[in-house]
N, C-alpha and C positions, 0 to 999 in steps of 0.2 A: 163606565168608561167603554167597556166593550159594546154596550147597547147603542151608545152614540155612534160608534163605528158602523156598527151593523145598519143603522138607520141611514148612513151616508149612501147616496146613489153610486159612488164610486166603489162601495163595497159589494162587489158581485164576482160570482165565479164558483166553481166547483172545487177548486183547491183552497187549501187554508193559506191565510196571508203569511208571507215570510215576515219574522219578527223585525228584522232590520227595516224592512219597507214600512211596517206599521209604525214603528218609532219615528221614522223620518216623516211619515204622513202626519202624525199627530204633532211633531214639532214645527211643522211647516204651517199649522193652521193660522198663527198669528200673521204669517207673512202674506197669506193668501187674503186674509181679512184687510189688512192694511192696503194691498194692491186693489181690492174691490172698492174701498173707500176713495182711493186716488182715481180710479177709472170713473167712479160717479161724479167726482169733482170736475175731471176733464169733460165730461160728457155735459155737465151743466155749463161750463165755460164756453164751450163751443156751440 
């Protein structure tokens, strides 16, 4: 799981990530994926 986060372009910086932020980021991945699908549908529609 840590390697997946490190591979993400949002994981940059000199300071270690705050555990609460990491948790929120990992929990939000489903919402981002759903929004991306919805965006693609809207782009196709218009």
